[in-house]
N, C-alpha and C positions, 0 to 999 in steps of 0.2 A: 387548682384543678377550675377553681370556678372564676382566678382570674385571666388563664386561657377563653374559655366560654366566653366573659366579658369581651377579649379581643378581637374573637371574632364576630363574635354581634356586630361590634365597629365594625367592623372592614364591611359586611354584609350593608351596613347602611350605608357607607359610604360607595360600596356598588351600588347601592341601588339608589344611591340618587343621580348618580354618573351616566346611568343605564336613563332617568328622564331628564335633567339639563345635557343641556348642550356646553356652547360658548358661554361665559356667565357674563351679565350683564355689566360694559362701561360705561360710564361718562369719559366724553372727550375730557382730557385734560389741562384743559384750561377749563374746567367746571367743577367745582370744588365744595366742601363743606365750609360755609363763616363766608361762603361768595356774595355779593353782591349783583344784580342780573336787575337790568332794567328797569323801569316803571313805564304806566301808560303814560302818554298815550300808546307806543312802539307793543310791539307781541315779542316777548322775551322765545327765544328756540332751549330746549334744550334737547342734545342729540350725542349722541357716542353707538359701540356698534356688543353687537348680541350671534346669537346663531342663525344664521343664513334662514331666512325667510320664516322667521319667526313670528307669533303676534303677538304683539306690544301691546301694555296694558301702563299709559302714567296715570299716575292721580297726586292731582295738586288741589288744594281748596280746597274739596269738597267736588271736583269734577273729575271726571273718567274721559283721558283721552285715548283710541287707540290706532294704531298702523300698525305696516308689517314692515319687517327688516330685508333689504335687497339680497341681493348674490351673495354680497360682502358683507352680508353682517349689521352694513352700515343703519342705521334712525334715525327719524328726527320730530320733535311737534314740537310746534310753536303753539306756546301758551296764550290765552285770554290774556286781554293788558289788564295792569296788573295797580293796582296804586302804591303810594307807598308803603311801606312798610314791611310787619313780619315780628318774630323769625317762622318760615316756613317750613317746611319736609316736604321734598320731589320724591317719590316714590313711584319705580321704574319694574316689570314685571316682564315674565316672556311665559309662554306654552311650553319652550323649550329651552328658556333659558333663569338661570336665577335672579332672586332680588335683587339690585342696587336701592339707594337711595343719597339723596344730597343733602342736610338738615342745617338747622341757622342759618337758612337763605334770606335775606333783608333783599325787599326793589328800592332803588332810589337811583343816583345816577351812576352812572359806568364813566369815566376818564381813560383816555388811551396815551400814556406820557410817551412819547420814543425823541431819539437823535442821537447824539452821540455825548462824549466827559462830559457839558454841561447839566445835560438830563441825567446821566447816570452818575454824580458828583453824590455822596450818602450824605445821610444827615447828619454820623459821626466826623465830618472831617468840616465841616463847617465851624461858625461861632456860638458859643453858646450851646456846644454840644451835648453837652452836659442834663442840659434842666430840657433840653425840648427833647429828648429822649425820657426822660423822664416821663414827660407834660403828655406821649405820644397814650397815654393808658387811661385819658383821660374824653379819649373820641374813641369810645368802643363801636358808634356807628361808622366809622369810617373803615375797611376792609382793603388789603393791600394784595400782590400779587406781581413776582418780580422771576423774570425771566435769566437773565444775567448774561452774561459773552462768555454762551457755550457755544449756543449755534450758528448754523452755518452751513445753504444748503443751496446747490445749482440744481434744483429742483422742487416746487413749490410742495411742505406736508402737509399734512391733514391735519396732524399732531406739533407738538411740540417734539423733538427730539429730546429735551431735557428742561431744565427751569433748577433756578433757586431757591424759589418757597411759591408756596401754593397758598391758596386761602388766605388769611391769615388777618386775627385781633392784634391791634395793635397795642408793641407792650414794648418793652426794653431790648427786648432779645428779635422779633420779626423788624424793628427799625432801627435798630440800634447797633450795627456792626459794621465791617467794609463791603463787608459783599451784596445788602441793600439795607437802606430802601432810599429810593430815590429824592436828594433834599426839594428840588421845586417841585418833583409831581406830590410831595404831603405836602408842605405847605399852602400851594395853589387849589388843594382840598383839606386843610384847614381853615383854609380862610375863608370854604365855601362854609363849611359844618359852624364854625363859628356865626355866621350872616342865620342859618340855617339850622336849629342845633337836632331837629328830630329827623332831615334830608340824612340817612342812610346815601355816600358815598363808596363807588366801586374805583380800586385805581390798581389801572395795569401798565407795570413797568417794563416797556421793552428797551433795549437802550444797548449803544456800544462806543466806544470811545476809539474818537481815533476815525471814524466813518466818514463816507463820503454819500449826498444825496444818493448818488444810482445804484448801492447797495439797498434802499430802500425801499425803490422803486422797480414796477414789473416791468416787464417785455413791453409791455405795451406802452405804456406809459414814457419807456426810455424811445420807444420808435418813433414818438410824434416830437420827438426831438432831436431826430433823426443820431440819438449815440452810442454806435457800437462798442464793444466788446474789444475791439485794438485798444478803441477810441478813449476807451476805462481803462485800458490792459497801461497804456503809455504813458496816462498825467499820473496814477499811483507811483510807474515808476518814476517819473521826472523830479517827481515828489516825496521820496523813501517815504512813503506809505505803508502801513501794512499791509502784505496780501490777499491773506484769507478774506476777514472779510470785508476787502471791496470792490470785492469782484460783484458787476451790472447782478441786480435782484437777486443776492446770495442772502439776503437781512430781509428779504422782505419776503422771500420763500419761507426761511425757517421764523422769522419772531413776527409777520404779518400776518402770513395767509392763517395759520392757526387759530387767529382769533375773528374772523372774518363773519360766520355764523353770529358772533354776541350783535347784540342790538347793542349799540354805547350812545351815550349823550355830549362825545364831542374828545378833541385828542386835544395834546400839545405838546408841542415842540420846541426843540433845544435845539442848533446844528448850526453848519455853515462853517467852522475853520479849516474843515479840511478839502472844503471846498472854493479857499482863499485865490487861489490863480488861475482864480476858473472859473469869471465873472458873469461870460454870457454865458456859458452853456446853463450854469446856477439859475439865469434868466430864465427859461425856459425851462429847466428839466423841476426845481421845488414849484411853480405854479402847477406843471405835467402830476408832479407825485400827490399836491393836493390833490386833483381832479378827482385824480385814480382814485385813492384813496375812498371818497365820496362816495364813486360809482360799488364800487365795489365792499363795504361796509354793507349789513343789512339796512344801513338807515334810511338811507336816500342819499342825496346830493348835497344834502345843506348844511351836515351836522358844523357843529362852529369848530374850528379849529385854527386854535392860539398858536402861533409861535413866537421864538426870542431869538434875535442871530447875535451877533457880535454889534458892540455899540462904536460908533466912529473915533 
């Protein structure tokens, strides 16, 4: 009898909470525990969803930020510039929405690693992979996120449809599998970490093997080079390329757009082989893509864009 009373009390408590709170607060799925946000002088952005038209309060580093979710429940808060360091917790609550928290967040430099198979090539595929993977645990100031070759969309997405690895601290599991993590991206960051051992570094691996630059470019960028959908369709048919990830803008829509609100330090790029028979198009499309990425990410039009292409 007593257990029945306890069950009824618990049920009533849940019903009461549901009557007080509407939709739970959710962070964008490109954010997460253990992540790195871009340090000062840039302003990091935190964003997500909650109950529509709710009063949202965010608490970070002793400062309270307030905003209101829109009719779709979307909200965002721009943080004051924050020097490198951490870890921090970021707590968000609403009058109608249950509280949510990001934990163990560091501030440092964030890099976006993209391109085709040479960027996707994972650490465990390389030379001395056992030693390199075992060594990863010695770099806890590096944090990694891997999207994986699982997203393509004909329309821009506000969030990732899916991803392989959320924000993680490096160890044999997070950097040592066939699914993740990019070797080029990792060694780029590790070299920086050896030079600046106290600097947190965030790595976003968003790449897809066998893809053309058109797939990673927005419609706006492609229009500056007069590249049509039919042009690209003809090219992929003539060169026997994969159809799904090689349509105009499909990887831009699904694997770049969700990250645009992030402040980043720069991008690194390894691609070109799939456009090898299209030098005249690439001559326009690649610079146009770089210019467009710089325009559309929150950091402005001058962030470093490092790239590697096929050796002669």
